[in-house]
Every structure is written in C-alpha cells, then in structure tokens.
ZAMARGU-4260 file (C-alpha; in steps of 0.2 Angstrom, whole numbers, plus 5000, padded with zeros to 4 digits):
<rodrens>
0) 4624/5200/4853 | 4641/5201/4844 | 4654/5191/4854 | 4672/5194/4849 | 4688/5187/4857
5) 4704/5197/4855 | 4720/5188/4857 | 4735/5198/4850 | 4753/5198/4854 | 4762/5214/4857
10) 4768/5224/4842 | 4786/5223/4847 | 4794/5240/4849 | 4777/5249/4847 | 4762/5244/4858
15) 4759/5231/4871 | 4746/5217/4868 | 4735/5225/4882 | 4735/5243/4873 | 4733/5235/4856
20) 4717/5225/4863 | 4710/5241/4870 | 4712/5250/4852 | 4703/5235/4844 | 4689/5235/4857
25) 4686/5253/4853 | 4685/5250/4835 | 4672/5236/4837 | 4662/5247/4849 | 4661/5261/4837
30) 4650/5249/4826 | 4643/5237/4839 | 4641/5247/4856 | 4634/5232/4865 | 4647/5219/4859
35) 4653/5207/4872 | 4672/5209/4870 | 4684/5197/4878 | 4702/5203/4877 | 4715/5190/4881
40) 4733/5198/4879 | 4745/5185/4872 | 4763/5180/4872 | 4772/5166/4864 | 4784/5161/4878
45) 4796/5175/4874 | 4796/5193/4880 | 4780/5198/4889 | 4775/5180/4894 | 4776/5184/4913
50) 4765/5200/4912 | 4753/5191/4900 | 4750/5176/4911 | 4750/5185/4928 | 4737/5197/4921
55) 4727/5183/4913 | 4726/5173/4929 | 4725/5187/4942 | 4742/5183/4949 | 4756/5195/4955
60) 4773/5200/4950 | 4788/5197/4962 | 4804/5207/4962 | 4820/5199/4967 | 4838/5204/4967
65) 4849/5190/4959 | 4866/5188/4951 | 4865/5195/4933 | 4874/5187/4918 | 4891/5197/4922
70) 4890/5191/4940 | 4884/5208/4946 | 4867/5211/4955 | 4852/5214/4945 | 4834/5217/4949
75) 4823/5203/4940 | 4805/5201/4940 | 4795/5185/4939 | 4777/5180/4941 | 4766/5169/4952
80) 4750/5165/4944 | 4733/5167/4952 | 4733/5149/4958 | 4747/5154/4970 | 4758/5139/4966
85) 4764/5141/4948 | 4779/5153/4945 | 4782/5160/4928 | 4800/5165/4924 | 4808/5172/4908
90) 4826/5167/4909 | 4830/5184/4901 | 4825/5193/4917 | 4841/5186/4925 | 4853/5182/4911
95) 4846/5192/4896 | 4856/5200/4882 | 4850/5217/4886 | 4858/5216/4903 | 4875/5215/4895
100) 4882/5231/4886 | 4887/5228/4868 | 4906/5230/4871 | 4905/5217/4886 | 4897/5203/4877
105) 4906/5187/4879 | 4897/5171/4882 | 4912/5163/4889 | 4910/5173/4905 | 4891/5175/4907
110) 4881/5164/4919 | 4863/5158/4921 | 4865/5158/4940 | 4852/5171/4943 | 4839/5159/4934
115) 4842/5146/4948 | 4840/5160/4961 | 4823/5165/4954 | 4817/5146/4954 | 4824/5144/4972
120) 4814/5160/4978 | 4798/5154/4970 | 4800/5137/4979 | 4802/5146/4995 | 4786/5155/4991
125) 4777/5139/4989 | 4777/5136/4971 | 4779/5119/4964 | 4774/5121/4946 | 4785/5131/4934
130) 4782/5139/4917 | 4799/5144/4910 | 4801/5155/4894 | 4818/5152/4886 | 4825/5165/4874
135) 4835/5181/4874 | 4849/5174/4885 | 4867/5181/4885 | 4874/5164/4891 | 4881/5148/4884
140) 4885/5139/4900 | 4873/5124/4897 | 4864/5130/4912 | 4877/5125/4925 | 4875/5142/4933
145) 4857/5139/4936 | 4860/5121/4942 | 4873/5127/4954 | 4861/5139/4962 | 4849/5124/4965
150) 4862/5114/4974 | 4870/5104/4959 | 4889/5103/4961 | 4900/5101/4947 | 4918/5095/4952
155) 4935/5095/4943 | 4948/5082/4944 | 4953/5088/4961 | 4935/5086/4967 | 4934/5105/4969
160) 4919/5115/4963 | 4921/5123/4946 | 4916/5141/4941 | 4899/5147/4936 | 4901/5150/4917
165) 4905/5142/4901 | 4924/5142/4904 | 4921/5130/4917 | 4912/5117/4907 | 4929/5108/4901
170) 4935/5107/4919 | 4920/5096/4925 | 4924/5078/4929 | 4910/5073/4940 | 4893/5078/4946
175) 4888/5078/4965 | 4869/5077/4968 | 4869/5076/4987 | 4865/5094/4990 | 4851/5098/4978
180) 4837/5109/4984 | 4826/5097/4995 | 4810/5103/4987 | 4816/5101/4969 | 4809/5084/4967
185) 4791/5090/4971 | 4793/5103/4956 | 4787/5101/4938 | 4794/5112/4924 | 4785/5116/4908
190) 4797/5125/4896 | 4792/5136/4881 | 4805/5132/4868 | 4803/5136/4850 | 4819/5130/4843
195) 4825/5112/4840 | 4844/5114/4840 | 4855/5100/4849 | 4867/5105/4862 | 4883/5105/4852
200) 4890/5103/4834 | 4886/5114/4819 | 4868/5116/4823 | 4871/5118/4842 | 4870/5132/4854
205) 4887/5139/4852 | 4888/5139/4832 | 4870/5145/4829 | 4867/5158/4844 | 4885/5161/4850
210) 4888/5175/4837 | 4874/5186/4843 | 4880/5185/4860 | 4897/5191/4856 | 4906/5175/4852
215) 4921/5176/4840 | 4925/5161/4829 | 4939/5155/4841 | 4927/5157/4856 | 4913/5147/4847
220) 4926/5133/4845 | 4930/5133/4864 | 4912/5135/4869 | 4907/5120/4858 | 4920/5109/4865
225) 4915/5114/4882 | 4897/5109/4878 | 4903/5092/4870 | 4913/5088/4886 | 4899/5092/4898
230) 4887/5081/4888 | 4899/5067/4889 | 4902/5069/4908 | 4883/5069/4910 | 4881/5054/4899
235) 4894/5044/4909 | 4889/5050/4927 | 4870/5051/4926 | 4867/5040/4910 | 4858/5054/4902
240) 4860/5060/4884 | 4857/5079/4885 | 4864/5082/4868 | 4851/5075/4857 | 4836/5082/4866
245) 4826/5093/4853 | 4829/5111/4860 | 4844/5106/4870 | 4854/5121/4863 | 4840/5134/4867
250) 4846/5148/4878 | 4864/5143/4877 | 4860/5125/4883 | 4847/5129/4896 | 4836/5118/4886
255) 4847/5104/4890 | 4849/5108/4908 | 4830/5109/4911 | 4826/5093/4901 | 4841/5083/4907
260) 4842/5088/4926 | 4825/5095/4930 | 4814/5083/4919 | 4806/5097/4911 | 4794/5096/4896
265) 4800/5107/4882 | 4785/5113/4871 | 4779/5126/4859 | 4778/5143/4868 | 4761/5147/4861
270) 4753/5130/4865 | 4759/5132/4883 | 4752/5149/4885 | 4735/5145/4876 | 4734/5130/4888
275) 4737/5140/4904 | 4725/5154/4899 | 4712/5141/4895 | 4709/5149/4878 | 4700/5133/4871
280) 4686/5136/4885 | 4685/5154/4881 | 4680/5152/4863 | 4663/5146/4867 | 4649/5156/4857
285) 4662/5168/4850 | 4657/5175/4833 | 4675/5182/4828 | 4692/5180/4834 | 4705/5194/4831
290) 4723/5191/4833 | 4739/5199/4826 | 4757/5205/4830 | 4769/5218/4823 | 4773/5208/4808
295) 4765/5194/4799 | 4777/5184/4789 | 4784/5166/4786 | 4790/5166/4804 | 4772/5167/4809
300) 4769/5150/4802 | 4782/5143/4813 | 4771/5142/4828 | 4770/5160/4834 | 4755/5167/4843
305) 4743/5172/4829 | 4744/5155/4821 | 4741/5146/4837 | 4726/5156/4840 | 4719/5154/4823
310) 4721/5135/4823 | 4712/5134/4840 | 4698/5145/4832 | 4697/5134/4817 | 4693/5119/4828
315) 4678/5129/4834 | 4674/5135/4816 | 4676/5153/4821 | 4682/5165/4808 | 4699/5173/4813
320) 4705/5190/4807 | 4723/5194/4809 | 4730/5212/4810 | 4748/5217/4808 | 4759/5232/4805
325) 4768/5224/4791 | 4762/5209/4780 | 4774/5200/4769 | 4772/5190/4753 | 4774/5173/4762
330) 4759/5177/4773 | 4747/5170/4760 | 4751/5152/4767 | 4742/5157/4783 | 4725/5157/4775
335) 4727/5138/4773 | 4733/5136/4791 | 4718/5144/4799 | 4718/5163/4797 | 4703/5168/4788
340) 4709/5185/4782 | 4724/5196/4787 | 4726/5215/4785 | 4740/5228/4787 | 4734/5242/4798
345) 4746/5255/4789 | 4735/5266/4780 | 4746/5279/4771 | 4765/5279/4765 | 4775/5282/4781
350) 4792/5278/4788 | 4795/5263/4800 | 4798/5275/4814 | 4781/5284/4811 | 4772/5267/4809
355) 4779/5261/4825 | 4774/5277/4835 | 4763/5270/4849 | 4749/5283/4846 | 4749/5280/4827
360) 4748/5261/4830 | 4734/5263/4842 | 4724/5274/4830 | 4727/5263/4815 | 4722/5247/4825
365) 4706/5256/4830 | 4702/5263/4812 | 4706/5246/4803 | 4695/5237/4816 | 4681/5250/4814
370) 4681/5248/4795 | 4681/5229/4796 | 4666/5228/4808 | 4657/5241/4797 | 4658/5229/4783
375) 4653/5214/4794 | 4638/5224/4800 | 4633/5228/4782 | 4632/5210/4777 | 4625/5202/4792
</rodrens>
C-alpha cells in the first residue's frame, strides 16, 4: 500500500497548512484510493506554530486578556499541548506588529509585558515546559516588560521601578530578583529563533529590525544606546553577557531576555517543531514525503520548514517532493540539500491575487499532486 507523509507549511496569505494538506490528500487519492496518508501540518516557529502544535498533539487553545504592545488590553491566544504541561506561545500574540496601527508604530513606547502575562497564566495552569516562537514583535524593550510581568524588578538610581518599555532601559541601575514568580525555577524554555543578531550595535535589534517597527534614525540611536546600557547593567549585576548570545537581538531583544534571564535554549524553529511532533518516528515505512510552502527560494535553504522536512526524509532515504506557489532560480540548490524535486502549482498565466485565491490554490495543489502521482503510478 502507498504510504505518503504530507508536511507542508501554510501558503501565507492564501491557504493554511491544514487546508493545503487536504488538497494534496485528495490529489493522491484520485490515483491511489487506498493510500495511507499521514498529514502533519507544519510551522517553522513563526506564525501558525501554536495552532500546528496544538493540533498535532491533541492539545487545546487558551484565550487570555493581556496588556498589548501599546499598554491597552488585547485578547491573546496560546496553546497547551496534549501532554497538559507544555505551553506554546507566539510572542506576536501579545506584542505583535499587527496589534499596532501603522501610524502609531514607535518601538520606544511598546512593551512585551503581555508575553510575561501569558507565561504566568500557563504556569498557574500547571505548565512547566514552554515552547516560544519569537518573531513579528512590535517591541524593542530587550524583554524587560515580559520580565517585569514575571516579577523581575528593574530599578533606577533612586531604587524606584522603571517603566515597561524601551525608554526605560537607560534608567536601569540595578536588578532585584527577590520577587520573581516562585515557580519560574521549575520551568524550562525552548525558543524558536532563526536569526543570530546580537543585542546591540550595527547588527543588533534596533538597527536591523527597528525600521520595520517604525523607528526613525534618531530613535534607532536612542534604542541602541538603551540596549547597550541594559546589557552593561546585566553584566555588572548578574555577571551575564546577554549581548553576545546568538539571537539576542531577536524580537527586539526578547532573545536576550529568554536566554539570559530564563536560561532558555534558542534553536532553529523548524528543528524544534519537528522534534515536538516526533516527525522522525512518523517517517517509518513512508514511500514519499510531500512538503512545501507559498514560495520556494533562497530563504528556504536558511532552515525553513520544507528543507527541515527534506533533510529528515533524506536520513530515511525517502524521496521528497516540494510544492509551492512560486519557485525562484535559487531554488535549484535545494536539490543538493534533500529535496528530490520541486514544482510550482501555478498552471496558467495569472496575477498574484488570482494565484493566492484560496480556492485556486486548493485546486492547483490537488491537480499538481494528481498529475505527479499519475506519473508515479505509471512507472512503479
């Protein structure tokens, strides 16, 4: 019996990984009606990670009102996995760029406090293991907002607590650990982080990611100085170098906060997700693996979902087919890295809007899969 594992990321702006898997399954069943099909929706630690992992493990979603990036209340969703003790949180749910209107984007005044509230809520619900997806934040506060929500106190020269945002970084003169959440030491954090930027400097959080969050050149200078000052205080007070951690600058410095204050392990998002859904075990006796995402390009070789899947499949000597809306010239390198063959699903000249129409994507995925398995059937 034909056994196929489907592990695709969402086609962003078009179709979810769940819906895409359904289309591919139908394409296979058109040719192999009795095929054993194993759909495993995927994410790479960014958007969609919570839903993907909750679904893959039979967990549940939790809705919690927290402080948003502009210090107003927002409804945020996180997940508790099927084991009942692992929480999965995308920081963007509490401090993401989409939560800030374009004309109000200013990383000097945004806060990660809501992320700490989500962690705290999950601790109260019995979670002791955390999977955190960084990315998409509207913040540049080095995670002090999140840490304050967990009981860390950052004090100025007068021994008063500072504010919750990036403006306060330069006011910090000491750190008080006496009121940290009592259960925090029982918790372990695994953080999906696919950038390696340091905390400050030309390659740091403020210079590289500040502009997309609304920072002007003057702001970037102020933000960067704040990060540098904060890192110096942490080094002096806690004897920890948070600047040089690979990924410290991710999500406006949340990488530094997780690694430096919560002893988190920062790792590739796709590796983390594949590990949690036990993809390795699920590849036993599989004939073909189908992976894909909206666009296959040079970025895919930087550790995104399809490549992670393909490299695992290659370990088991399973051919991997990648499907995508768009395929660029640089994609050829993926053949050397584990993807057996890749195909665009677009089957006629059409505008980007048409190509991204969910129904057209669904139909094209099914048709392309149908034709591929027709060929496989003919030669087997």
